[in-house]
C-alpha positions in Angstrom: 6.1 9.7 22.7 9.7 9.2 21.8 11.5 8.1 18.6 11.6 4.6 20.0 7.8 4.4 19.9 8.1 4.6 16.1 11.2 2.5 15.7 11.0 -0.1 13.0 13.4 -1.9 10.7 14.3 0.2 7.7 12.7 -0.8 4.4 14.9 -1.0 1.4 13.8 -1.3 -2.2 15.4 -1.3 -5.6 15.8 2.2 -7.2 13.7 1.2 -10.2 10.7 0.7 -7.9 11.1 4.0 -6.1 8.4 5.7 -8.2 5.8 3.0 -7.3 6.9 2.9 -3.6 6.7 6.7 -3.3 3.2 6.8 -4.9 2.1 3.9 -2.7 3.2 5.7 0.4 1.3 8.8 -0.7 -1.8 6.6 -0.9 -1.5 5.5 2.7 -4.8 7.2 3.7 -6.7 6.1 0.6 -7.8 2.6 1.6 -11.3 1.4 1.3 -12.6 -0.2 4.6 -15.2 -2.9 4.7 -17.3 -4.3 7.5 -15.6 -4.8 10.8 -12.9 -2.4 9.7 -11.2 -4.7 7.3 -9.2 -3.2 4.4 -10.6 -4.1 1.0 -8.2 -2.3 -1.3 -7.1 1.1 -2.4 -9.7 3.7 -3.5 -8.9 4.0 -7.2 -10.8 7.3 -7.4 -7.9 8.7 -5.5 -5.2 6.7 -7.3 -6.0 7.8 -10.9 -5.7 11.6 -10.4 -2.3 11.1 -8.8 -1.2 9.0 -11.7 -2.6 11.6 -14.1 -0.7 14.4 -12.4 2.6 12.6 -13.1 2.2 13.2 -16.8 3.4 9.8 -17.8 3.2 8.1 -21.2 0.3 5.7 -21.5 2.7 2.7 -21.2 4.4 4.2 -18.1 1.0 5.0 -16.5 -0.1 1.4 -17.0 3.1 0.0 -15.7 3.0 2.2 -12.6 -0.6 1.2 -12.0 0.4 -2.5 -12.3 3.2 -1.9 -9.7 0.8 -0.2 -7.3 -1.6 -3.1 -7.6 1.2 -5.5 -6.7 2.0 -3.5 -3.7 -1.6 -3.3 -2.7 -2.1 -7.0 -3.0 1.0 -7.7 -0.9 -0.1 -5.2 1.7 -3.5 -6.8 2.0 -1.9 -10.3 2.3 0.5 -9.0 5.0 -2.4 -7.4 6.8 -4.4 -10.7 6.7 -1.3 -12.6 8.0 -0.9 -10.2 10.9 -4.5 -10.4 11.8 -4.3 -14.2 11.9 -1.3 -14.0 14.2 -3.2 -11.7 16.6 -6.2 -14.0 16.9 -6.4 -15.8 20.3 -5.7 -19.5 20.1 -8.8 -21.6 20.2 -9.2 -23.9 23.3 
């Protein structure tokens, strides 16, 4: 494998979202998988301990969880769109 095998457009985000994006990336292996291998959402049993370790105020903890849920929702929607594009056209 070469670096080109992993080449992708860079992702940019606003600095004030960095904490949520970094945590979301750490959760990359914490997805629940339903029937037929479809993603159903994050495993919140893994999310909460990571949030707790950050020693945030209650308001900041809630805000970061809200941000994670927005990212989760968008990731699921993007996944669905990509799966629709991959389906073979019906005759």
